[in-house]
C-alpha positions in Angstrom: 154.7 9.0 90.6 153.7 7.8 94.1 156.9 9.2 95.6 156.2 12.7 94.3 153.3 13.4 96.6 155.3 13.4 99.9 157.9 15.6 98.3 155.3 18.2 97.2 153.6 18.0 100.6 156.9 18.6 102.3 157.5 21.6 100.0 154.1 23.0 100.8 154.7 22.5 104.5 158.0 24.4 104.2 156.2 27.2 102.3 153.6 27.4 105.1 156.3 27.6 107.7 158.1 30.4 105.9 154.8 32.3 105.6 154.3 31.8 109.4 157.8 33.3 110.1 157.0 36.1 107.7 153.8 37.0 109.5 155.6 36.7 112.9 158.1 39.3 111.7 155.3 41.8 110.9 153.6 41.0 114.3 156.8 41.9 116.2 156.9 45.2 114.3 153.3 46.2 114.7 151.9 44.1 117.6 148.7 43.7 115.4 146.8 40.5 116.3 145.9 39.9 112.6 149.5 39.0 111.9 149.7 36.8 115.0 146.6 34.9 114.0 147.9 34.5 110.5 151.2 33.2 111.8 149.5 30.7 114.0 147.3 29.6 111.2 150.2 29.0 108.8 152.2 27.2 111.6 149.3 24.8 112.2 149.0 24.3 108.4 152.7 23.5 108.2 152.6 20.9 110.9 149.5 19.3 109.4 151.0 19.1 105.9 154.2 17.7 107.3 152.2 15.0 109.2 150.3 14.2 106.0 153.5 13.8 104.1 155.0 11.4 106.7 152.0 9.4 107.8 150.2 6.8 105.6 146.6 8.0 105.6 143.8 5.4 105.4 140.3 6.1 104.3 139.0 5.6 107.8 141.4 8.1 109.4 141.3 10.7 106.6 138.6 12.9 108.1 140.7 13.5 111.2 143.3 15.3 109.1 140.8 17.9 108.1 140.6 19.2 111.7 143.8 21.3 111.5 142.5 22.9 108.2 139.3 23.8 110.0 141.2 25.4 112.8 143.5 27.2 110.2 140.6 28.6 108.2 138.7 29.6 111.4 141.7 31.5 112.7 142.1 33.3 109.4 138.3 34.2 109.3 138.3 35.3 112.9 141.4 37.5 112.4 139.9 39.2 109.4 136.5 39.7 111.1 138.2 41.0 114.2 140.3 43.5 112.2 137.2 44.8 110.4 135.1 45.0 113.6 137.7 47.3 115.4 137.0 51.0 115.2 139.4 53.0 113.1 141.8 55.3 114.8 141.4 59.0 114.0 144.6 60.9 113.3 
């Protein structure tokens, strides 16, 4: 069962990478910063999960691996807050 964790972490990293590419596609169509921030957040998440799957994490270094998650969730929160703070366009 110990060998299953890196495989699942790699699959999750791949899913995050696909989500990042998906949001980049929408950003290219709309030029909306929300999609760009989401793409960056998922790309950071993909890299962090890949590193966690490859590197042997010790108890002493484990808190360092939460920094990319903090950046990811901060990007998502800032993008949503920025989208809600912008005035609506009148048609």
